[in-house]
N, C-alpha and C positions, 0 to 999 in steps of 0.2 A: 662580257656585256654587263652593264650595271642593272640593278634590280628595277624593273618597271614600276614597282610599287613604293619606291623611295619617297614619294610624295606624302605617304601617310605615316612616315617616321617622325616621332617627336619625343622630347624628354618626358619621363614619367613625373619627375619633380623638376620644376624650372631652376631650382637651386643646384641641381646636379645635371648640367646640360650634356655631359658625356654618357649618361646612363639613359639609353633610348629604348623605344619599343615601337612595333608596328601597331598603330591604333586602328583596329579593325572597324571601330564605329565610324571612322572617317571614310569608309568605303561608300557610305551613303547609299546603301543598297538594301531595300526592304527585305530581301531574301535572307539576309544574315540573321535577323532576329527570329526567324522561323526555323533555323537549323537546329538539329539536336546538338547538345553541348559537346558531345564526343566528336561530331563532324566539324565543329568550330575549331577544334584543336588540329585536325587534319588541314583545315583551311589556313590557319595561321602559319603552320609549318611550310605549306606550299608557297604562301606569299613571301615569307621571310627568306626562303631558299630559291626563289624564282630567278633563274639565270638563263632562261631560254635554251638550255641544253639538257641538263638532268631534270629540271623542273620548268615547265613552260607556262606561259600565260593562259593557254588553253586548259591546262590542268586546274588552274585556279578557278576558271569559269565553270568547269565541270563540277568541282566540289561546291562552289557557291550555288550552282543550279541542282543541288543534290535531290530536291524533291522530284525532279524529272529524270535525272541521270541515274538515280539508284537502280532503275529497272533496265538500264541499257547495257549492262555488263561492261561498263567503261573502266578502263585502267587508269589509276592515279598513282603518283609517286608519294612516298612519305619518308621523311628523314627524321627519325626519333632523336631525342636529345641525348640519350645515353643507352648503353647496353649493360646487361647484368648476366653473369654466368655463375653456375655452381661447378664444383670441381669434377664431377663425373662427365659433364659436357665441356667444362673449361679446359681440362687437360688435353683432350683431343683437339680443341680449338688452338691451343698454344702449340701443340705438335704440328698441326697444319700450317700455322704461321711460320714455324721454324723450317719446315720442309719447303714452304713457298719461297722463303728467302734463298734457300739452296737452289731452287728451280730458276728463280729470277737471275741469280748470279750465273748459272749455266747458260742462260739465254742471252747473256751479255748486258743485263740491266743492273741497276743499283739495288742490292738486297735490302737496304735500309728503307726503301720505299714501302716495303711490307711492314707497316707500322700502324697501330690504331689511330685514326683521326677523331673518331667519335669516342668520348670518354667511356671506359669500361671498368666495372667492378666485378671481381671474382671472389665469391664467398665459398670457403671450404667447409662444406656441411654434409657431404654425402658419404664420407669415408668411415665414420665411426660406427661400430656395431655393438649390439648388446651381448657382449661375451660374458660380462659379469652383471649380476643384479642382486637385489635383496641384501646388499652389504653396504656398510657406511662408506667404504672406499671404492665402490663400484665405478664412480666417475673417474677417479685417478687411474684405476686399472685399465678401464676401457680406452682412456686417452693415451696411456703409455703403449698399449697394444696397437692403437691406431697409428702412432708414429713409427713403431717397430715395423708394421706392415707397409707403410706408405712413405717411408723416408725418401725413397728415390723419386716418387711422384712429387712430393713436397719440395724437394731440392730443385726439381725441374720447374715448378711453378715459381719458385723464388728467382730462378734464372730469368724466367719470362718477365717478372715484374721489373727486373733491372734492364733487360735487353730491349723491351718495348716501352715506348712512351704511352701515356694515357691509360695504363693498365695498373689498377690498384688491387692488391690481394688483401682480403679480410681473412686472417689466419684461422686454423681449426680451433674449435672450442668457443667460438664467438656467438654462434647461434645458427638458425636456419635462414637461408638466403632471403626469403620473402618477408620474414619478420624483421630482419636487419634492414631490409629495404624500407619497410613501413616505418620503423622506429628511428632510423638513422640516415640512410642514404637518400631517401626521397626529398626533393626540394619543393615540389608543387609548382613553384615558379623558378625558372633558371635565371641566374644573373651571370652571364658569360660573354666575354669579348665585347663588352659595352652595350649589350642588349638584354632586356627582360623578355622571356617568352615561356610558354607553358612547359613544364617538365613532362616528358614522355619517355617511355622505355620499351625496348624489346629484350626478351631474355631467353636463354637456352634452357628454359624449364617451363613446362606448360602452365604452371600455376603462377607465372609472372603476373597474371591478371589480378592477383590479390591486391596489388597497388591501386587498381581501379577504385577500390573502396575509399581511398583517400582523395580521389579526384585527379590522380595521375594516370593518363591513358597509357595502358601497357598490355602486352600480350606475349605469348610464347612463340618463338620461331625455332626452326632447326638450327643446329650449331653452324651448319654451312652458310645459311642465310645471315646469321648473326655476324659471322666473320666478314662477309661482304659489307654489312652496315658499319662495322668497326673500321673498314678501309675506306669509308666515305660514300659508299653506294646507297642510294635510296631503296627502300622496299617498294617493289612494284606490286600493287594490290588492286583488286576489283573494288570500286566504290561500294561500300557495304550498305545493305538495308539496315535500318535501326528499329528494333522492336522496343516499344515503350512498355516497361513493366511497372504498372501502377500498384503501389502498396498503400493500403488503407487499414484503419483499425489499429488496435493495440494487442500485442501478444498476451496470451494467458499467463498467469503467475508461474506455472511450473514449466513453461516452454523455454528452451534455450535457443541461442543463435544456430546451433547445430541442427536442431529440429527444423528451423526455418529454411536453412540452406538445403537440407535433404528434400523438403517439400518443394522448394523452387526447382531443384534439379529434376525431380520427376515431372513437374508441370511443364518446364521448358523443353524437356525431351519430347513430350507429347505435342507441344506446339510446333517444334521443329525450327531451330535457330542456327543450324550449322552454317558457318560462313558469314553470319550476321553479327552486328553489334547489338547488345542489349543495354538499354539505358534506363535506370531506375528513377521514378518520380512519384509524386503523390505525398499526401500528408503523413503516411505511415513511415516514410524514410526518416522524417524528423524524430521518430521514436527510437531510431537505431543509433547506437554509438558507432564510431569509426571502426572499432574492433568487430562489431556485428556486421557492418557493411563489408569489411575486408574478408570475413568468413564467407559471406555470400559470393563476393567477387572471386575468391580463391577457387571455388569449385566450378567456375565458368567452363573449363574443359570437359567436366563431367556432364554439363548440359549442352555442350557442343558449340557454343558461340565463340566468336573470335575475342570479344571483349565484353565485360560486364561493368558498365561505367556508372559511378555515382558522382555527379558534378560536385564541385567544391561548394560548401556552404559554411555558415558560422561554426557549426560543430567541427568541421574539418580544421578550421583556423584554430579553434580551441584545442584540438588534439595536438597541433604543432607546438603550442605553448606547453601543454601537459607533458609532452615527450622531450622537453628541454631545448627546443630550437630557439635560436636567437630572436628575442621579441621584436627588435627593430626590423629584422628581415621578414618576420611574419607579418608585420603591419604593412611592409612594402609589398608583400605577396597579395595581401587583401586589396590594396590600392590598385595594383595592376589588374587583378581579376575584375574589379568593379569597372575600371576604365574600358576593358575590352568586352564587357557583357558576359563574363564567364563565372560570376558568383551567383549561386542559386539560392532561392528561398523556396523550399519545398511546400510551404503552406500557401504560397501565392500562385494560384492556378493560372494567372495571366502570363506567367513566365513559361508555362508548358509549351514546348516546341512542337513542330510537326513530327510525327513518327510514321513509319511504314505501316505498322499495326500496333494496337494497344491490347495488352492482356492485363488482368488484374488479380491480385491476391489480397484477401482480407486476412491480416495477421492473426485475428482472433480465431480463425478456423484451424490454425496450425496445432497439431497435437504432438506429444513426445513420440519420437520415432527413431528407427535405425535404418540402415540400408544393407541389403545383402540377399543371399549369401555369396554372390560372385560378381555383382556389378554395383557401382555407386548409385545408379538411377533406380534401382529396385527397392523403393521405400517400403518399409513395413512399420505400421504403428506398433509401439511398444506393447500395447494391449493385445496385439495379434501375433506377437513374436513366437510364442510357444506353438500355437496352432500352425503358423506358416512354416516353421522349421520342420514340424512333423509331416506336413504335406510334402515339403521338398524331399524329405528322406525317401519316399516311395515313388516320387514323380520321375518321369523319364529323364535320363541324363541330359543336362542342359543348364541354362543360366539359373533355373529355379528347380533343379532336380538332381538327385544323386543315384537314383535307381537301386535303392537298397531293398532287398526282398522283405515282404511284410513280416515274416517270422523272425527277422533279425533286427527289427526296429528297437527292441528293448534289450539287446545284447549288452552284457556287462563283462568287463575284463578286470580282474583283480591284479594289483601290482604293489610292489614295495618301493617306498621312497624314503631314504635316510632312516631306515629301521622301522618305518610305520607302514601299515597296510591301507591302501586306498582302492577306489574303484573308478574306472572310466566307462563312459557310455557314449552313444551318439549324442552330440550336443554338448559334451563336456568342454568347458573353457580351459584351454591350456596356455593361451597367450592373452594378456590383458595389458594394453599399452596406451598410456597417455602420451601422444606423439603427434607430430605433423604441424606444419605451418597453419593449417586450416583452423586449428583450435587453440594451440598453445600461445597464440598472439592475443587471445581474448581473455582479459582479466576476469570477466563475469563467469565464464565456464571453468576457468582454472581455480578461482577462489571458490566457486560452487563445489568443485570436486574436493577441495581442501576442507570446506565446512562439512560436506557429507562424510568425509573420512573421519573428522573429529567426532561427529555424532555417532558414527558406526563404532568407533573404538570405545567411546563412552558407554555405548549400549552393550558392549561385550562381544561384538562381531569380529571375525577374523577371516583371512583369505588362506585357502589351503596352500601348503608350502611348495607343492610341485607346479603351481601355476606360475608361468613366467611373467611377472609383473614388472613394469618399468615406467619411468617418467623421464621424457627427453624434451625439456623446454626449448622454445625457439630463440630465447636469448637469456642472458644473465639477469635481466630485469625481472623475469618470472620468478626465478629462484629468490631474488631479493624480496619481492612482495609476499611470496608464500612464507618465507622465513620470518619477515617482520610482522606479519599478521598472526603468526603463531600456529599455522596449520601444517607446516612442513613436517613436524615430528609425528603428526597423526598419519599423514601420507606414508611416511617411512615405516610406521608400525604395521601398516597394511601391505608393505612390500613395495610401495611406489617411491623408492629412492631415486634421486637424480642419477641417471646412468650416462648422460652425455648431452652435449648441445649439438643437435643435428637431426636429420630426417629419420634415421634409424629404422624402427619397425615399419614405418609407412612405405619405405622403398625396398623392403625385404632384408634390411640389415638387422633382423631380429635375433640373430645368433642361434646357437644350438639349444634344443630342448633337452631336458634330462634323458639319458639313455633308457631308463625304465619306462618313461612316458612314451617315448617313440616305439619301444617294443610292444607296449600295450596297444597303442593305436594300430600298429602293423598287424599284431596278432588277431585283433578283432575286426580288422578292416573298418575302423571307426571313422565316422565323420566328426573329427575334432574341430574345435572352434577357436578362432582368434577374434577378439573384440578390440578395436582400436579407434582412437579419435582422429583417424586419418581421412584421406580423400580418395584412396584407391584400394580396391579389394579384389582385383582380378585373380583368377585361379593361378596358383603357383607363385604369386608375388610376395605375400606376407611371409609364408613359411611352407616348405614342401609337405609338412605333415598336418597342416590345417586346411582341410578341403572347404570348410565354410568360414567365411570371414565377414564380420559385420562392422560397419562404420557407426559410431555412436558418440555422443557427447562425453567429455571427461567424467562427469558424475555417473553416467550410465556405465562407463567402462569399469568403474569401481564397483558399482552395484552388481554387474554380472560376474565380476571377479569374486565377490563375496558369495554370491549364489552358487558359483562353480559350474553353472550350466546355463544354456540359452533356453532350455525347456522349463521355463518358469513363467507363471502368470503373476506379476507383481501385485495385482489387486487382490488375488485370492490366496496366494501362497507367501509365507514369510521368507525373508532373505536368509534368516537363520534363527537359531534358538540360543539365547545367552546362557551363562552358567547357572542362572536362577530358574531356567526352564521357561522363560518368557519368550513368546514369539515376537520377533522384530520384523515389521514390514517396511518396505521402501518408503512409504508415506510418512513413517515415523521419523526418518532421518533426512528427508529431502529438504534442503534449505530453501527458504522463500526468496523471491526476487528482492524484497526489501532488506533482508539480512545480507545478501550478497552485495547490494549496492552500498550499504552502510560501510562494510569492510573495504570495498573498492575506493570509496571517497576518502577514507582515512589513510590508506596505505599505498595507493598507486599515485605517486607524486613525481613532479619534474626532476627533483634531485636524484632520484634513482636512475633515471635515464642518462642524465649528465655523467654521473659517477661511472656507470657501466661503459658508456660509449666514448668517453674522452681517452680511455686507455685501450680501446678494442683492438687497435692495430699493433700494440706492443706488449699486451699482457701475457701472451703465450711464450713462456721461456724456452720451450722446446723448439718452437718456430724461430725465435730469435737466434738460437744457437746453430741453426742450419747454415751450412756453408754452400755457396752456389757460385758458379763462374760468372764473369761479367762480359764474356765475349758476345759480339753481336750475332755470330753464327754459332749454332749449337753443335757441340762435339758429341755425335751419337756414339753410345757405348754398345758394341755388338753383343756383349754378354747380358745386356739388360732384358728382363722379361716384362718390364713396365713401360718403357719408353723406346719406341722404334720408329725410324723414318718410314713413313707409309709409302706404298708403291703407286699412289694415285697419279703422280706426275712423271713417272718413268717414261722416257721416250717422248716427252712433250716437245713440240716444235712450235714456232710462231705461226706456221701455216695451218689453216683450218682443214679438217678432214670432212668430206661430204658424208652426211649420214646415209647409211646403207640399209637396205631391206634386211629384216631378220629372217633368215631362211631355216626352215625345218627345225624349229626349236622344240625341245622336249619340255614337258611340264615338271618342274622340280617338286612342287607341292600343290595340293588342291585343298582350299579351305572353305569353310562356311562363313557366317557373319561374325562381326566383332572380334576379328583377330587383332590383338593389341600389339603395341611396340614391345611390351613385356614378352609376348610370345615370339616376336621376331628377334629381339635382342635383349635377353634377360639381363637384369642388373645384379641379381643375387648370387647365391652360392654356385660354385663350379662343381658339378657332379663328378664323383671320382671315376666313373666309367665313361666320361665324355671325351670327344676329340681334344677339347681344350686341356683337360686333365692329362691326357696322354702326351700332349705337346709339352706342358710344364714339367711333367715327370722326366721327359727326355732331356730337359734343361737342368735336371738335378734338383728339382724342388720336391718337397714332401707335401702331402695333402694339407697339413697345417699351414703351409706357406702359400697355398693357392690364392687366398684372399677371394674377392668377388669379381664377377665380370665387370661391374661398374668401375672398380678400381683399376682395371687393366685396359681401359679404353684408349690408352696411349700406345697400345701394342696391337697392330693389325693382325698379327699371326694368331693371337689369342681370340680376338674379336671375330675374325672370319670363322674360326672353329666354334665360336659361341653363337653364331647366327642360326636362328630357328632351333636353339638348344633347350628351350623351355620344356620341362618334364610334363607339363600339362598340354602340350601342343596336340591339337586334333587335326590330323591329316586324313583326308577322305580315302587316301590310298591304303591306309593301315587301319586295322580293326580295333586298335587300342590306342590310348593316349601315349605320347612319347615323341622324342625328337628324331624320328626316323622316316624314311621314304623308300619308294621302290626305284631302283636303277633299272629302267625299262629295257635297255639293250641286253642286260644279263638276267633280269628278273629277280635279282637279289634285293633283300631288304637291308638297307645300310643306314648308318647315321647320316643326317642330311649333309654334313660337310664332306664326308667320304664319297657320297654319291655325286655331289657337285664336282669334286676333284676328278672323278672318273669321266664325267661329261666333258670337263675342261680339257683333260688330256687327249680326248678323242676329237676335240674341236667342235663340240656341239653347244650352241647357245641354249639358254634356259629362259623360261617364263614362269610366273606364279599365277594361279587362278584363285580368286577370292570372292566373297559375298559383299554384304553391306559393311560400311564403317571400317574398312581395312586401314590398319595403322592407328586405331584409337589409342588414347592413353598418353603417356609421357612424350615430350618433344625430343625424341632420341635420334640423333643423327646417324648412329651406328645401325639403326633399323633400315637405313638406306645404304650406308657404306658397306655393311656386311653382305647384303644380297648382291651389290655391285661386285664385290670381290669374289663371290661365289660364281659369277658369270651370268647372273640374272639380267637380261636385257630389257624386260618389260614386265609389268604386272597388269592383269586384266581383272577388274573388280566391278562390283555393282555401284559402290561409292567409296569415298576416301575421307579419312580425317584430314582436316585442313593442313596441319603442320607436316604430317607424314607425306602427303602428296608433294608439298613444297620441297621436302628433303629428297624425295626421289628425283624430282626435276634437277635439284642442285647437284646430284651425282650422275646425271645423264641417263638415268633409268626411266623408260617411258611409262607414264601412268595411263593406261587405257581403261575406258569405262564402257560397259555395255550400253547399247541404245535403250531408251526408256521402254519398259515393258519386257525387256529381254534379260536373260541370265543364263547361267550354264545349264540349268534345267530346261528352260524353254527351247534352247538351241540344241539340246541333246548332247552336250559336251561331257565326256567322261574324264578328260585330262590325260588319257592314254594316247591321244592323237599327237601328231607333230604339226606345229603351227608356223606358217609363213606370214609375217606382218609386212605389208607393202608400205614402204616409206617413200612418198613422192618427193621429187626434187624441190618443189615449192611448197612450203608449209605455211599454215596460218593458224591462229589460235582456235582451239576446240574444233578442229576439222575432223571429219570422219575418215577413217582409213580402212582398207580392205584387209581381211584376214582369211587366208586359205588354209585348209586342213589337208593332210595327206589322204584323208578319206574321200576327197573331192568336194566336200562341203565348203561354202564360202559365206561369210557374214561381215558386217561392219561394226566398228566400235569408235567411240570418241577418243581422240588423242587429247588428254587433259593437260596440254600446255595452254594455260588460260590467258597469257598475255604475250605481246611481242618480245618483251624482255626475257621471258622464260624460253621462248624459241631461240633467242640469241645464246642463252646459256647452253641449250641443247646442242646447237651447232658447234659450240666450243668443247663439248664433252663434259659440261658441268660448270657451275658457277666459279669454282676455284681456278679451273683452267682459264676461264675468261679473265679473272682478276690478274693471274700471272702474266698472261699475254699483254694485258693492258699496262701493267707496271713495267714489263720488260721492254715494251716498245715506246 
């Protein structure tokens, strides 16, 4: 059927009649001008894709009537303009595509129908680790080791770029996915198939929201959902509420964008924005650069919203020119946005749209701060850091406590490093990393760190040699302006050499600490500290030996590295004493905003961006030399420990199976609140005593060859064994941290995988019990795939992180939620019962289902299939099964 809105199609430029757009101003509907700008993008996509099948006229009306319908839990479709993936999530996506082709062929269909329709970019940025640091050739050594470890994965990705249309690979060494998206991939306005329309993106990384800072609506989805979008399916979403976040005032001179985002993160966690859009407005937005806005949008997952949108304004347009985009295309972008009423003037309050609610922040009230020691929302003012850490030392084990006995708070362990004697104590910094897309995309904080390093070196300050320092920029542009501005050599003198272009320490690829440091930490049972300019600091994520991890701006990372401890009051205590005996305080070397801006204006120029990105797809010689097959069907290598055909589609038929009641399920694990996807499916090191290590050893690998869980996401045998394998896992059945559980039929304490295998062999289904915010953190599809392979049929939790709930649905695992006011405690659940979950024949979204226990107790829970589309996926056994049946038939 033809689009019913074709009447509002017209050329943007009468001189180019074949270049058209849907002119939303021609709707002549007063409701349009009152819509939040983020909702206008959903509306345009619905109008442009309206076919009365996947997208209906009623969907358009629901979005246009947002002010009323936002409260009605109404479902709307959204077809994003493009998809972006990183390699940890991209490899399993390409593995799934390859396996889906095999499955479609077995069912008698055309395997080449499994092919991306929506354009997709895959940026390889998650594989490189900090194996070498503090050496001039650290970068080359780390990149060489990256290729040595990951050659097989990279060859597979190169095959994927040849076998599938619309899939572009940005090779290793290019930068971090979200910075590359910001500086290079983002269009702001698409010019495709004869139409102009707003750029929008979903990505298989939760921090995809960073692009919202440029005015491109984007958010993270699970890998499974992204695969469906790539195959042409719209995202089915509940029309979101939109919280207007008003920024007023000017930041104080010593405040960085990192301080602002950590303040906003804590504020919005308190407001409660899970499942909502946040849209920024107010005169304070005009005081923020695009890099500042991108930093704020980046941490959207940490404050729980779906998107954190900054509408496009003249500063956004200027950024496109600054980063070397084609000027003619940029001017066309501006004309389009003006024509459809999507160009914002933040100083003009008459443009302010309607919002669900409005909250406000005066930027002048923001003070320098960090977040930690275990969660990004736990903001601590820098002036309170020493006191706060010392309180945490003795506090009960939890998000703000380590439960160290008072008589051990001042314990000291002496150790020798490279022939010199040193001491470690609680609070000693052992990792200091300038890392992560959150901050390395921002010239103001990166140049601020460089200028601070310069002043520190000139003042005679140094960093202790055992501290693992590193600098992993988000793109080659950063290295370019740090070098050209003359600050790179000072960063190197303090140990902050460039070690790689990728996520590195922020995702747990921090590499090993010196053995003598690890021995000292272990001997004293010390709470050692990692300080990083990242966005996540969950337990066990950064490094197994840093129990406390703080998020901080790049200049503060250097400051704490110089101090060597988190137990310092910068106002009262010096950073150090130079060779002349002079006390040097942080205030003596902290650069002013004017200093930083002067250097930024001089050295961050369009030519840099053009030079770096015009060769980004061809500059990596190791990538260019990789050989990859060109067959349309992948030839699986049974000897591979990286790439394996997954069992998800084994035995799949065209006929649907009726969902059955889950009978007498055992509880595999019982959790409290805030269990993250890092707990469920860790990305970091593979412990030598783990089921995954035993499997890899049985395949002839040595521990040096294990690599990380993240790098092995193309192999289900490793990933199933790595599910719930986080060493900091807290299972209520066990009285200590660790990846173990009780196998109730035998009473034995086993590794989680081994217990699940026992249950599976006996034919027992499994469930998981959890508290609030189950699945918080990274958008990790293996956090749903892994439990599915372990035999978990359902999760019963108090609440879910948005992306993880979607991933569970995508794998056919039932997300159950306690009724309001109920939880395991109020219901008297111990987890030692057996659970029968009654699945009725006729299902509807968010219906209540009955749960019976073997004790005779009965209660109800909400089945969190939120839309009819999600129920369709469930009836098919998951979203990928649905797509295979659709393509095969």
